[in-house]
C-alpha positions as CSV (number, residue, x, y, z in Angstrom):
1,X,9.2,-11.2,0.2
2,X,7.9,-7.8,1.0
3,X,5.7,-5.2,0.0
4,X,7.8,-1.7,-1.2
5,X,6.0,1.7,-2.0
6,X,8.6,4.5,-3.7
7,X,6.6,8.2,-3.8
8,X,7.7,10.5,-6.2
9,X,6.4,14.2,-5.2
10,X,5.1,15.5,-8.1
11,X,5.4,19.4,-6.4
12,X,9.0,19.0,-6.4
13,X,9.5,16.6,-8.7
14,X,11.4,14.2,-5.7
15,X,11.4,11.7,-3.9
16,X,8.9,12.4,-1.1
17,X,10.9,11.4,2.3
18,X,8.3,12.0,5.5
19,X,5.2,10.5,3.8
20,X,3.5,8.2,6.4
21,X,2.2,4.6,4.8
22,X,0.1,2.4,6.7
23,X,0.0,-1.2,5.7
24,X,-2.7,-4.2,6.8
25,X,-3.0,-6.9,6.2
26,X,-5.6,-9.9,6.7
27,X,-7.1,-12.7,4.9
28,X,-10.8,-12.5,3.5
29,X,-11.5,-9.2,4.8
30,X,-10.4,-9.0,8.4
31,X,-8.0,-6.8,9.1
32,X,-4.8,-8.7,10.8
33,X,-1.6,-6.9,10.9
34,X,-0.7,-3.8,11.0
35,X,2.2,-1.7,10.4
36,X,3.5,1.9,9.4
37,X,6.2,4.1,9.1
38,X,7.5,7.0,6.9
39,X,9.1,7.0,3.6
40,X,12.9,7.5,3.4
41,X,14.7,10.5,1.6
42,X,14.5,8.1,-1.4
43,X,10.8,7.8,-1.3
44,X,11.5,4.6,-0.2
45,X,8.9,2.4,2.9
46,X,8.9,-0.7,2.8
47,X,6.2,-4.0,3.7
48,X,7.9,-7.1,4.9
49,X,5.6,-9.4,7.6
50,X,6.7,-11.0,10.5
51,X,8.2,-14.9,9.2
52,X,9.3,-12.9,6.0
53,X,6.5,-14.0,3.5
54,X,3.4,-12.7,1.9
55,X,1.1,-14.3,2.1
56,X,-0.9,-15.8,-1.3
57,X,-4.0,-14.7,-1.9
58,X,-4.2,-12.1,0.5
59,X,-4.7,-8.3,0.2
60,X,-3.1,-6.0,1.9
61,X,-4.6,-2.0,2.4
62,X,-1.6,0.5,1.6
63,X,-2.7,3.6,3.2
64,X,-0.7,7.3,1.8
65,X,-1.2,10.0,4.9
66,X,-0.3,13.0,1.9
67,X,-2.6,15.3,3.9
68,X,-0.2,14.9,6.6
69,X,2.7,15.3,3.8
70,X,1.6,18.4,2.3
71,X,0.8,19.9,5.4
72,X,4.4,19.8,6.8
73,X,4.9,21.6,3.2
74,X,3.2,23.9,4.0
75,X,0.4,23.4,2.1
76,X,-3.1,22.5,1.7
77,X,-4.1,19.0,-0.1
78,X,-7.1,18.2,-1.4
79,X,-6.6,14.4,-0.8
80,X,-6.5,13.1,3.2
81,X,-5.0,10.0,1.5
82,X,-4.7,7.2,-0.9
83,X,-5.8,3.5,-0.2
84,X,-4.7,1.1,-2.0
85,X,-5.6,-2.9,-1.9
86,X,-2.4,-5.1,-3.6
87,X,-3.6,-9.1,-4.1
88,X,-0.7,-11.3,-3.2
89,X,-0.8,-14.0,-6.4
90,X,2.5,-15.6,-5.7
91,X,4.4,-15.9,-2.7
92,X,7.8,-15.5,-5.1
93,X,7.6,-12.6,-5.6
94,X,8.3,-8.6,-4.3
95,X,5.6,-6.6,-5.1
96,X,7.1,-2.5,-6.0
97,X,4.5,0.1,-6.1
98,X,4.9,3.2,-7.3
99,X,3.4,6.6,-5.9
100,X,4.1,9.6,-7.9
101,X,1.3,12.6,-5.8
102,X,0.6,15.9,-6.2
103,X,-2.2,17.8,-3.5
104,X,-5.5,17.1,-6.0
105,X,-3.9,14.5,-8.7
106,X,-2.0,10.9,-7.7
107,X,-1.0,8.6,-9.9
108,X,0.1,4.3,-9.4
109,X,2.2,1.3,-10.5
110,X,2.7,-1.8,-9.9
111,X,5.5,-4.1,-10.9
112,X,6.3,-7.9,-9.7
113,X,9.9,-9.1,-9.4
114,X,10.2,-12.8,-9.3
115,X,13.4,-14.0,-7.9
116,X,14.3,-15.4,-11.5
117,X,14.1,-11.9,-12.2
118,X,16.7,-10.4,-10.0
119,X,19.9,-12.3,-11.5
């Protein structure tokens, strides 16, 4: 199972390539695992933990560095980063998060896809 983050740049209307994403996982508020990287040209970043499975009941913090992304485009952003806390309620599902970002606003949505849904 995995967490996929898709980022759309609301200024250009295109996928946001190169947004730094960090995912931190841990039980009971303890941050135990950390993984980071950048969105690809389609605006996607995929977090698949070692062992290949998310942990039921575990919370994952997803951090997007909005400031660095817009600074690379010569734009001063009002947000430094956007942080979202995701709770895993079913380990048989993949989690997809969408994020529409602009220098001064953002919107988020989430979808869970079970193995049955992907036939």
